[in-house]
C-alpha positions in Angstrom: 45.0 3.4 24.7 42.1 5.4 26.1 42.1 9.2 25.9 38.5 9.7 27.0 37.2 8.2 30.3 33.8 7.5 28.7 35.5 5.4 26.0 37.0 3.2 28.7 33.7 3.0 30.7 31.9 1.9 27.5 34.5 -0.7 26.6 34.7 -1.9 30.3 30.9 -2.4 30.5 30.8 -4.2 27.2 33.8 -6.5 28.0 32.3 -7.2 31.5 29.0 -8.3 30.0 30.9 -10.9 27.8 33.1 -12.1 30.7 30.1 -12.4 33.0 28.4 -14.7 30.4 31.5 -16.9 30.3 31.7 -17.0 34.1 28.0 -17.8 34.5 28.6 -20.9 32.3 30.8 -22.4 35.0 29.6 -25.2 37.2 31.1 -26.4 40.5 31.9 -29.7 38.9 34.0 -28.2 36.1 36.1 -25.8 38.0 39.0 -28.2 37.9 38.9 -28.5 34.1 42.3 -27.8 32.5 43.5 -28.2 28.9 46.0 -30.8 30.3 47.0 -31.6 33.8 49.2 -29.0 35.4 47.8 -26.0 33.4 45.3 -23.3 34.5 41.9 -24.6 35.4 38.5 -22.9 34.7 38.3 -22.1 38.4 41.8 -20.5 38.5 41.1 -18.5 35.3 37.7 -17.4 36.6 39.1 -16.3 40.0 42.0 -14.6 38.2 39.5 -12.5 36.2 37.6 -11.7 39.4 40.6 -10.6 41.4 43.3 -9.3 39.0 41.6 -6.1 38.0 42.5 -4.7 41.4 46.2 -5.0 40.4 45.6 -3.0 37.2 43.5 -0.5 39.1 46.3 0.1 41.6 48.7 0.9 38.8 46.4 3.6 37.5 45.8 5.0 41.0 42.4 3.5 41.7 41.5 2.0 45.1 39.8 -1.3 44.4 39.9 -4.2 46.8 39.7 -7.8 45.7 39.5 -11.1 47.6 42.7 -13.1 48.0 43.7 -14.3 44.5 45.3 -17.5 46.0 42.1 -18.6 47.7 40.2 -20.0 44.7 36.7 -20.8 45.7 35.1 -24.2 45.0 31.8 -22.5 44.2 31.2 -21.1 40.7 28.7 -18.6 41.9 31.2 -17.1 44.3 33.5 -16.4 41.3 30.6 -14.7 39.4 29.6 -12.6 42.4 33.2 -11.5 43.1 33.7 -10.6 39.4 30.5 -8.5 39.3 31.7 -6.7 42.4 35.0 -5.8 41.0 33.4 -4.7 37.7 31.2 -2.3 39.6 34.1 -1.1 41.7 36.4 -0.4 38.7 33.6 1.4 36.9 32.7 3.6 40.0 36.3 4.4 40.8 37.2 5.2 37.2 34.2 7.6 36.9 35.0 9.2 40.3 38.8 9.4 40.2 39.8 9.7 36.5 39.5 12.5 34.0 40.4 12.6 30.3 43.5 14.6 31.3 44.6 11.9 33.8 44.3 9.2 31.2 47.2 10.8 29.3 49.5 11.2 32.4 52.5 8.9 32.5 52.7 6.4 35.2 55.2 3.7 36.3 54.1 0.1 35.5 56.5 -2.5 36.8 59.5 -0.3 36.0 58.3 0.9 32.6 56.6 4.1 31.7 53.1 4.1 30.2 50.0 6.1 30.5 46.9 5.4 32.6 44.9 5.1 29.3 47.3 2.5 28.0 47.2 0.5 31.2 43.4 0.5 31.2 43.5 -0.9 27.6 45.9 -3.6 29.0 43.3 -4.4 31.7 40.7 -5.1 29.0 43.1 -7.0 26.8 44.2 -9.1 29.7 40.6 -10.0 30.5 39.8 -10.8 26.8 42.8 -13.1 26.7 41.8 -15.2 29.7 38.1 -15.2 28.7 39.2 -16.7 25.4 41.2 -19.4 27.2 38.1 -20.2 29.3 35.9 -20.7 26.2 38.2 -23.5 25.0 38.0 -25.1 28.4 34.2 -24.7 28.6 33.9 -26.6 25.3 36.3 -29.2 26.5 34.3 -29.7 29.7 31.1 -30.2 27.7 29.6 -26.9 28.7 27.8 -24.4 26.4 30.1 -21.6 25.2 28.1 -18.4 25.2 28.3 -15.9 22.4 30.5 -13.0 23.5 31.6 -11.4 20.3 29.1 -13.2 18.1 27.2 -16.5 18.1 28.8 -19.8 18.9 28.2 -23.3 17.5 26.4 -24.3 20.7 23.9 -21.5 20.3 22.9 -23.0 17.0 23.4 -19.8 15.0 
């Protein structure tokens, strides 16, 4: 849970750098890669990371627009650009609209009570979860897995 807006901004920036590295590893040819048929693909996961922050933002009272989450692009660079846009928009809105005091205010989240600071932590945890799924699929697709929270085998470190 975040109690200070600067703590969220710092974590958001750091998490976004790692997620951007993962998304930049995608290729158009591997967007259909799934662990097994019928499961989430790299394209779906990437697009989910590029669009779902708007959902979390709306819960905490931020006005952030995203593209249609159901219209998964067939171009990896479109996913990266949309993600970078939403990262910027979340950061800007959080800086302009939230205060330390507001982070501690209780809000409704799908019928449950939580704080804005807790929901922002959930946003980052959600992103980390799906980014981890993507690293498995990147390796399965034969792509280089970038170091996000330390070096990877592919980086030879």
